[in-house]
N, C-alpha and C positions, 0 to 999 in steps of 0.2 A: 206219424205218431198217433193222430186221432183215430185213424182206421184200425191200427193195431190194438189200441185200447178198447175200441168198440167190439172187435172180434173176440178179445179175451173175455170181456164182461158178458157178451152174448153167450159164449160157451159155458161159463160158470152158471149163468141163470138157467140155461137149458138143463144142466145136470140137476139143479135144485128143484126143477118143476115137479118131479115125481114125489118129492117129500113135502111139498107145499111150504117152502121156507122163504118165499119172497117177502121183502119188506113192503109194506102197503104203500109207501110214498115213492117207490122207485119204479119208473116206467119199464116194463118188460117187453123186449122185442126179440122174439125167437123166430128165426127163419130157417127153414129146411129147403133143400133143393126143390125148385118148382113152386114153392109157396109164393103167394102174393099177399101183400098187406092191404087190408081194407081201410080206405081213407074217404071221408066225406068232405068235399070241398064246398063250404058254405059260400054263398054269394058275397064277394068282397064289396064293402060299401065305398062310397066316394065317387067322384066324377069319372075316374078311370077304373072303377071297380069291375064293370062289365068286361072290359077288354082284358084286365088282369086275370079275372076268374077263368075266362075261356082259355087263355094261354096256359095257366097253371094246370087246368084239367087235361089239356091236350098233352103237355109235357109229361105229366105223371102217367097217363095212359101209354104213351109211346115208350116209356122206360121199360115196360114189360114186367115190372116188379110191384106195381100198384094196381089194385082194383078200386074203382070209384064206387063207394057204397052210400048207403043212406044213414038213417038215424042209428042203426046198430053197428056202424063202422068202429074200428079200433081207435082211429084217430080222426080228429076234426081240424080242418084248415080254415082259418078265418083271418080277417084283417080289413084294412082300409087302404085304398089307393087313390090319390088325388094330388094334383099340382106337382107331378114329378117325384112323388114320394110314396113308398109302399111300406106300411107297417103290418108285418105278418106274424101269425102265431100258429103253432100246432099244439093241440092238447090231446091227452089220452082220454080213454073212456071214463076215468075217474076225475077228470078235470085238471090233472097235473100238466104243467107246461113243459113240453119237450123241446120246443124251438120258439124263440121270440127274437125278431130282428127287424131293423129298418133299412130300407134300400132307397137310394137316391139316384135318379137318372130318368131315362125315358120309360114310359109305361111298359113297353114290351121287354126292355132289358131288366127292369125291376122284377117283372113276373117270372122271366126265365131264371134269374138268379135265385129267387125264392123257391121255385120248383126244384132247382138243383140242390139247394140246402135241405129241402124236405127229403129228397131221395137219399142224400148222403146221411142225414140224421137217422132215418128209419131203416136204411139197408146197409149203410157202410160203403156203398158203391158210388162212384162218380156219375153225375148226370150228364145228359146230352144237351140240355137246354142252353140256348145261346151260342152253340157251336155253329160254324159256317161250313158250307160245301161249295166247291168250285167244280166246273165241268165245261166241256166243249158242247156246243149246240149249233145246229145248222138252220135255225129259223130264218135267218137273213139270206140264206142261200150259200153262205160261206161258213167255214169253221171259225167260230169266235168264242172267246172266253166269257163265261157267266159265273155269277156268284149268287148264293141264296142262303137263307137260314136252313138249318138242318132238316126242318120239316117241309121244305119246299116253298115257304113264304118269302116275300120280299125279293123276288128274282130281279137281278140287275145284269144287263149286258155291259161288260167291261171294255171289250175291244170292238172297234168298228173299222178294222183294217182292210176289209174286203179282200182278204187273202187267206192263207192257211195259218191257223193257230192250233197247237197240240200240246199235250202233256202238262196241263196246269197242276201246280202243287201249292197248297196252302201252308203257310208257316203254322206252327203249333198254336200260336196265339190268335190266328185268324186275321192278322193285320196285313199280310203281304201274300202275293201270288207270284210264283215263278212259272214261266211257260216258254215254249219254243214258238217263235213267230218268224214269218218269211217276208216281212216288210221290205227288207233289203234285197230280197231275192235269194237269200241264203238262210239256213237254219240256225238262227241265233237265239240266245236265251235272254229274256227280259224279266224284270221284276216290277210289279205294280204295287204301290202303297195304297191300300184301300181307303184310308182316311183322306189323303190329299189328292189321290188320283195320279200322282207322279209316276212316270214310267221310265226306267233306265235299262239300257242294253248292257248286260254285265259280262256276257261271254259271246265272242264272235270269232273264234278260231276258224281257220280254213276247214272246210268239210262240214260234218254234222255235229251239232251240239244239242243234245236232247235228253229227255227223261229227268229233268232237274227235280231234286227232292230236298227240302229243307231239313237240316239237323234239328233235333228236339229243342235245342237252345236258340235256334234261328241264326246262328253265326256262320254256318257253313252250308254248302249245297253239294250234293253228290249228283253226278250226271254222267252220260256217255259222250265222249269226245273222240272224233276220228282224225284229228290233225296229224297224227303220226302214221296215218295210212290204214290203221285198223281200229274199229270201234273199241275203246278201252274205258274202264271206269276211272273217273277222276273225282277229286273234291276241289272246290274253290271256296273262297270266302263269299259271304252273302253279298259283298260289294263287287265281286268278280275277280279279285286278284288272288295271288298265291295258289295257282293251279298245281295240284299234286296228283301224279299218276299212281293208281293203286294196283292195277293189273298189267300183266305182260303176257299176252296169249295170242294165239292165232285164230281164236274164235271171236264171238261177239258177246259183249257184256251189255245188259240193259236192265231197266226197271229197278234201280236201287231203292231200298227202304231201310231206314235207320233203326237200330235198337233204341230203347227208351233212354238209355244213358249216353247215347252217342258214340259208344266205343266200337260198335260193329255195324256192318252193312250186309244185308241179304240182297242178292241180285239173281237175275236169270242169265245163264251162260249157255251159248250154243256153239258147238264145234262140229264134229263129224255127225253126231246123232241129233236127236231132238233136244230142245233146250231143257236144262235142269237148274235147280236152285243151288246156289252156293252162298257161303258166308265168309266174310273177310274182315280183318281189323280195319278200322277207319283210318289207320295210319299206313296201311298197305301190308304186303306180305303174301302168303300163299292162300289162295281161296280153297275152302273145304266144302265138298259136296254134301248136301243135305239129303238123306235118304227119304224119298217120298213114295216110291213104289209106282210112280207114273213115268211114262216115256216122254211127256211133253208138258213142261211147267213154265208158266210165264206170269208177269204182273204180280209179284209178291207184295204183301202189305204186312208189316210187323205190328202186332197189337201193342197198344200203349203199356200194358202190364208186362210185356216181354215174354209171355208164355206161349204165344201162338203166332203162326204165320198163315195168312189166307192167300190163295193164289189161284190162277186159272189152269185147268187141264183141258185137253181136247180129247173128246171121246165120242165116237159115233157121229162125227161131222159137226158137233156142237161144243161150245165151251161150257164147262161147269166150274162152280166155285167150291173149292175144297179148303177146309181148315185143318191144319196140322199142329198137334201139340208137340212143341219142341223138346220137351223132357221125355215123354213116354213114346213118342213116335206114332201115337194113335191119330187117325184122321177120319174125316167124314165129309160128305158132300152136303152143302147147305143150300144149293140153288143152281139154276141154269142161267148163265149170264157171263159178263166180262168185267174186267177191271175192278176187283173188289178193293174197298178201302175201309179200314176200321174206324169206328167212332171212339170218342173219349172214354167210354165205359168198358172197352174191350169185350163187349157183348154183342153190339150191333155192327152190321156191315152194310155199306151201300154198294151197288153194282148196277150195271145196265143190262137190259134184256130187250131186244127188239127196238132199240132207240129210246126206251123209257127208263127212268131212274127208279130203283126200288131200294127199300131198306128191309133187312131181314134180322130178326132176333135169333141169334145162333143157339140160344138155350131152348126156346119153345117153338122155333121154326116159323114164327108169325112173320108173314111177308106183307109189307105195306108199300103201296105206290106213293112215291114222293113227288115226281114231276113227269109230265109228258107235254105234248102239244108245243114243243119247241124245236120242231124238226127232229133230227136224230141226235140224241144225247149220248156222249161217250166220255171216257176217261175221268171219272169223278175223283175228287180229293176231299178230305174231311179234316177240319182243324181239330185240335185236341186240348 
């Protein structure tokens, strides 16, 4: 509702600009495609002010929608951060307050949330700050599961199994990770609670159990299970029960990704030819092919706004990341790499290239290195 109101008001104000009818006491935020808003982040005071200032500045810059300016900026960010509390304000060039809020928690969590609120207030878009990423890395010599903040900070190794771990998937709230581990000698699915560190094996059917992906509400998991002799798409509860088979084919289904409302799943299907993208109801039924124009499509990721799917294509011996608009069918290549995953803003993607993790802004094509020096990084996931 808040975003809808914002968009409506912004559109009306844009129309009034040419005739100079703005009320003097109403902050005017007019955004055109490609525009960035100029914001001056004043040094936050208090014992945690330095840390908070740096985090807010970095979050705003990485959003791709904010330019950090000086005295002539359209908006000024200011506040105080100390003793686990952040009091933040944003004022416009005339001194009018457009955001004023108090946050309580850790210094970094407070700063991330403040940055998100700044971004949403000024642009109407959801921010990335505070989101988590998970991935596989080989720093120890084995494939293990890692987690970090979206910008590559606070890296933490979650598994120490000295075996193979693959396909990590973060829940939307960033509190749990599902992955396939071979601790038992077989490909079973485990879920780790990040707060407590508790780990439970939830799927251990005979054969392969892989590609687990949490539903948006965190209550279900979609994955590939081969217990019936052929790799098929299934859903199970997040606790592991209630397995439901969705597909019945002679090919291989893999890489499920959920629609934002949890009603549908897009996946990769390979039969006689190269793998293609299909979509199916989350309750089962007939899969429908998505026209991509490519002969080899894998690792789909459905954007949180439901409008786009990112996926891998293979061309000229390398993998490329393509974004497809589901309504218009238009598509474009946004980078060279593997395993794309959307961020919460439906604007940024992470993917790996040469064992390094990158983030790309799909609007302005800005590419940022997120993580390296962890051996080979693969299969990233992003909370929402």
